[in-house]
LOMI-746510 format. One record per residue (C-alpha): residue in one letter; x, y, z. Coordinates in pm, whole numbers, plus 50000, padded with zeros to 5 digits. Example, Ala and Ser with C-alpha at 12.3 -4.5 7.8 and 13.67 -1.06 7.14 Angstrom:
2
A512304955050780
S513674989450714
// end
This chain:
633
X631234463267002
X631794463066627
X629484443166397
X632374420466300
X633024412466665
X629334406966726
X629034382466439
X632154363966546
X630884361466899
X627614347166774
X629224321766540
X629564283966592
X628744284466960
X632264297667013
X632204304867384
X630514272767496
X632644251067267
X635914266667379
X634934263867748
X634144226967701
X637424221867513
X639424238267794
X637744215968051
X638474184767844
X642084195867804
X642394199568181
X640984164668233
X643404149767980
X646354166168154
X645234151168484
X645244115668349
X649044111868363
X649114122568727
X646164099768810
X647984070268651
X651104076768859
X649084080869178
X647294048069116
X650664031469066
X651794044569404
X648794028069570
X649333996069374
X652943994769497
X651663999169854
X649123971469791
X651783947269665
X653993953069969
X651003950470206
X649843917470054
X653403904570083
X653423911770458
X649993895770503
X651223864170330
X654173863470573
X651673866570858
X649843835570738
X653033816270666
X654463822271012
X651423822371242
X648473804571072
X648093768771198
X646663737471040
X643513739871253
X642763773071078
X643523794571380
X646303819071446
X649013814771705
X647843845371900
X650403840172175
X653203843371922
X651563873371757
X651473891472089
X655183885372135
X657563914772129
X659123921871792
X662923919371798
X664613952671862
X666503950071534
X663253948971336
X661913978971523
X665133998071458
X664963990771085
X661334002171082
X662274034671256
X665094040571008
X662684035570719
X660304060370877
X663074086170906
X663994081870537
X660314086770447
X659854116970674
X657254098570882
X659194093371204
X657654124371365
X654294106471375
X655534076571573
X655364076371956
X658674074472140
X657934040372290
X658224024771947
X661984025572017
X661473999472282
X658373977772254
X656123966571968
X654293933571926
X654493914771599
X650883923371518
X651503959971598
X654513959471371
X652363946771082
X649723973471149
X652314001171143
X654003987570834
X650663989470654
X650124024770786
X653584034770666
X653004020370318
X649814040570282
X651464071970412
X654264068370156
X651614064869886
X649894095670029
X653134115870017
X653534106269651
X649904115169585
X650314149069754
X653364157669543
X651744146669217
X648464164269301
X650344196669371
X652134194269036
X648844186268863
X646944216069001
X649794240668937
X649904228568577
X646114231468558
X646104267068693
X648664279568440
X647164261668139
X643544269868218
X644304306668273
X646414310167959
X643964291167739
X640994311867863
X642914343767783
X644094330467447
X640614319267338
X639154353067424
X641914372967254
X641664350566947
X637944357766922
X638364395466953
X641584398566755
X644194421466911
X641814442067124
X643094427467452
X646394426767635
X647214405067933
X650084392268143
X650864356268224
X650354344068576
X653304349868803
X654244326069085
X652644348669346
X649264347969168
X649494310469122
X650114307169496
X647114329469569
X644894306469362
X646454275969531
X645434290669867
X641774287469767
X640384257069946
X637374234569893
X635194238470204
X638214252770391
X640294221070347
X643524218670148
X643944187369938
X646934176470149
X644654174370455
X642184153070262
X644904129870134
X646344125170483
X642984117570638
X641964094070357
X645124073470405
X644454072270780
X640984058270717
X642224032970461
X644964020770697
X642464017770980
X640073997670764
X642773973770642
X644103968470993
X640543961771107
X640213935170836
X643423918670958
X642333920371323
X639063903071231
X640913876771030
X643193869171325
X640283867771567
X638183842871364
X640923824171181
X639823836470841
X641393820370533
X644273838870363
X642373840070032
X639433858670184
X641643882770381
X643733891470075
X640583895969866
X639093920070122
X642353939670146
X642503942669768
X638933955769769
X639913982570018
X642823992969797
X640463994769499
X638334019169695
X641444038669801
X642524042269438
X639024053669343
X639034081569600
X642584091369515
X641514095469153
X638344113769250
X640294137869464
X642664146569178
X639774151768937
X637834172769186
X640824194169285
X641824198668919
X638284209568831
X638294233369128
X641574250169033
X640704249568662
X637614269968740
X639534292168985
X642014300568709
X639244307168457
X637554330368703
X640834349368743
X641094351368364
X637564365468338
X638504391968593
X641704400368405
X639764404268080
X637084426168236
X634294401368162
X631264411768367
X629024380968349
X629254343668289
X626814315668210
X626854281068367
X626874252268118
X626074217868256
X626624186868046
X623454177167861
X623294139867933
X621584116268177
X624434115868430
X624324152568528
X623674158168900
X620554175069039
X622434206069146
X624094210668805
X620764205568630
X619344233568843
X622294256868782
X622474251468407
X621954281568179
X621894306268467
X623834338768433
X625724355068719
X627974385168774
X631704378468788
X631894400969095
X629494377669281
X631024344369171
X631574319469452
X632784284369381
X630474256969500
X627584281769520
X627164298069180
X630444288469012
X631684252968950
X632634227969067
X629484220569265
X630374185069377
X633114158869328
X633614148168965
X631674178968854
X631744183768474
X629984217368463
X631794246168288
X631254283468242
X631424307067944
X631714344767916
X628274360167871
X627684391867669
X623884392867650
X621034374367483
X621814390067146
X625044370067137
X623514336767243
X624404307967010
X621524290366839
X622624255266941
X624614236667205
X626064201767235
X624134173167404
X624824136167445
X622314110167330
X621434089567642
X620994057867436
X623964059067197
X626344080667399
X627094101367088
X627154139367082
X624714159466874
X623624195666836
X620394206666998
X618664240767012
X620154262967282
X618014255567587
X618374248467961
X618924213568098
X615374211968234
X613864219367891
X616274195767715
X615414167867961
X611704171867886
X612304171867511
X614574141267541
X612194122467767
X614614122168062
X612764126468391
X615724123868628
X619454119368606
X620784084668673
X622614082969010
X626384081069005
X627544047969155
X630464049369395
X632144024369629
X630594021469972
X633464035870177
X632854071470297
X635594095370181
X637484113770453
X636424149370518
X634774151770178
X631994176870233
X631304184769870
X628624158869819
X628364135069524
X625054119469427
X625134082269503
X622644053969498
X622384051769874
X623694080470089
X626344068770338
X624574076870663
X625474066171011
X624184031971104
X621784035471394
X621054008671650
X618434008271923
X620834019972191
X621634051271984
X617934059671961
X617144052972327
X619904075372462
X620854102972221
X624164121072247
X625114156972175
X627484164771890
X630744180172020
X630184216471916
X626654215972063
X627864200172387
X630634226172418
X628304255472340
X625824244872610
X628714247672860
X627234232973180
X626164197473260
X622794209973383
X621984226473048
X623224196372854
X621054172973059
X617954193972989
X618604193072615
X619324155672613
X616174149272817
X614114168472561
X615704150172269
X615104116272426
X611424125572469
X610994129372092
X609144102371893
X611294073271775
X611364085171413
X612754118871519
X615294102571750
X616414080271464
X616954110471237
X618854128571512
X621084098171563
X621764095571189
X622474131471097
X623244153471399
X626944143971391
X627134159171040
X625994193171172
X627864218371383
X626324242671632
X627004279071715
X625474301371980
X623734331771830
X623424356572122
X621674383371909
X619034358971794
X620074355271430
X618784319671429
X619444300771107
X620874270070936
X623674275470687
X624584249870420
X628094264470429
X629664243370699
X626324226570779
X625974249771078
X622984254971307
X623024289071479
X620544294171763
X620414316972067
X621134292972354
X619054312972604
X616124310472362
X616204272672362
X614564272672703
X612554305072714
X611724310272345
X613454344172319
X614924352971979
X616634386572027
X613454404371916
X611314412472219
X608134410572007
X609044376671865
X608824351872153
X608594315272057
X607964283372250
X610774265372433
X612844243772194
X610724255371897
X613434274271709
X616184250071817
X614374220171666
X613214240771367
X616774249171262
X617924213471321
X614994203171101
X616504224170821
X619834207270883
X618374172170867
X616464181070549
X619684192970386
X621824163370493
X619184137970392
X618984152770043
X622644147369956
X623484160969613
X620494184869609
X620764221769703
X617144221769821
X617524191170045
X615254161070074
X612144182870046
X613154194569699
X614574161269588
X612164133769693
X608904128669508
X606224115969747
X603334091769696
X601104119769566
X603544125569281
X604784158769421
X607504172169646
X606524185669988
X606824221769868
X604614215469566
X602054199169793
X601954229170030
X601704253669742
X598854235269568
X596914227669886
X597054263370017
X595914277969686
X593084252269657
X591844262269999
X592114299069908
X589814293269609
X587064280669843
X586864314370021
X584164339269927
X585064371169745
X584634386769403
X588364386169334
X591634372169466
X592294401369701
X588934396669875
X589474359169908
X592884365070062
X591374390270303
X588644366070410
X591154337970459
X593374359670680
X590304368870888
X589434332070922
X592924323971047
X592944353071291
X589584341471432
X591304309671548
X592584330771837
X589044329071976
X589124291071954
X591894286972208
X594904289471979
X597724313672055
X599644335971816
X602554311671839
X600274282671750
X599124301071437
X602494315571331
X603514285971115
X600184283570931
X600234321070863
X603834318270739
X603234288970502
X599964303070366
X601634336870324
X604394321570115
X602094299369909
X598994320269844
X599654357069926
X601554382669722
X602854401770024
X603294374970293
X601294371170611
X603514384870891
X600424391171101
X602054387071443
X605494400171350
X606674364671289
X607444345170975
X609144353370648
X608734384070433
X607554379270076
X610994385969930
X612214354570108
X609644333369928
X610174350169592
X613954349869623
X613884384569466
X612524390769119
X616054387368986
X619024365969082
X622484380169019
X620934406068788
X619024380768578
X615264386468565
X613374355168656
X610244343168483
X606994338168672
X607554300668653
X611074303568798
X609854324569089
X607064299869155
X609474270169150
X611794288269390
X608834295069618
X607754258569615
X611204246369710
X611454270869998
X607924262170107
X608974225770132
X612034234770337
X610084256670580
X607144232470607
X609484203970695
X611334224470959
X608104237771114
X606394203771118
X609514186171241
X609714210171535
X605994207371618
X605924169271605
X609234165871788
X607764186772071
X604394169172040
X602754203472014
X599124192671989
X597764227371905
X600084232471608
X599464196971487
X595694202971501
X596134233671280
X598214214471026
X595554187271014
X592854213570963
X594474237270712
X597194215870548
X596054179770595
X597574165870274
X600844184370333
X601054171670690
X600414136170570
X603164139570309
X605504154170574
X605004122970788
X605684101170484
X608884120270411
X609924119070777
X609594081270777
X611524078870453
X614414099670587
X614584079170906
X615154047870696
X617924061670474
// end
């Protein structure tokens, strides 16, 4: 690259500033569509409130009760016919059962009128969202190309996006779901909630003022999620188009730029300043957006020699932007005295099918009552995979034998996980789809597909579900609850395991670290003579290997290799510092410790618990504290 090009690339933080400007431009373009979508929901709200007022005028009596007999009366056929005609004009008639031609009570008519109003708003939202994202794709692509060509003069040539390429980008889906599916399901949920409010009002004779207020609150939430969906989808397709532009331009690497303020999510803080290859970019994993309302951007990366000297940050007290030395979010937060990002506050309704998580003050988990805990149920995919009633009964019996804390966690989070049989023994939990994969035969006999690696019954099954519960409890954090929650000792679980294992290692005799490691491994192996089996010791060997050994401790052919703990010395071609590798190791140690200890305590495995209390007593205590905390979310 010529010196002139090099100097231009270095000047005035060009790449980061232009990336931020493109993102802001995309957000501004979305505002008009958001305004029109909100108006569609407001129109639906006005018509719904009008029908509710009619309900009270016609059927609410002076004694503050409803005339339920009249409400259960059959709606005149003429009214039903007009409703059907309206549904045909709106394209919604295909969703109505045939018997609506003949019979519908007055209360049913009101419920379906509300449903229809929300569906009409949803149709309008779908059309406007489609127009918004197509506009976003074209503008974001063209601006990314233009900014790059402007910086390098006339070195580059490119073609505008054709309709086929736009359609290819439109086919990209967030978590496998198209925005039209999300819109449709969100309107279903909102209609169901409003109809539930009306049913309650009729049942208890609630005042019209309170009913109307509650319905308005539900519409407020509906508008919020409609807006959030547009912003999230626009950000998704904005970044999809920029990625296509990078590919068109031949850019090889990009850097992630999170917003430097006190509202940035945990996952974006962690991703900030990292560099990845364009060929390995995957949205939601190493390319934004990472969650709803994500503000993180990317910029073309040409090497450290072209790094700008400064970047833009926002003063957490004044809200004003200022220039700061070019550093990662973590370093900026320390310099600015910000320990953690403030949680984003959202309404309490759970969005429909919205699996890209947003950080909120209190995660919306399933409410658990005593009957749920006493008799646990199997999530559908798990029940189907187990195939026979006999197998299902054995699994349910085992789950119901777990301690109450574990049963509570299962009742809260298992419905958010899916299950897949893994016949070859590739047992794992994947955050993509929140999927637990376990060899079904191994649930009962401990087999894993590797004849030398035989585990205890239910050990791996509960271990992988432990990973799943950790991940779901730590909403908004890639590393789950174990990497997110600071415990009473001021550390995360992974930090506790790392520090405790290395403290214990220092107590061993030996003139250097290698000798101390050797003596510790001998000490652990000698536990075989004290009545412990290889399976009993496998977890302790694994955790100590990750925390205190440079080459792991796969003594019995079980556990993780060192490259798992280190996460490779580089990530996406970027060499990691010693501190980065250590932080990665601590987070993974927390995840594995939680899964191992969850499985052992769920099975009431006294031998394994004894070993935790002997070799990792502080870590085991902190695990129990974290377990209790998760059960109360």
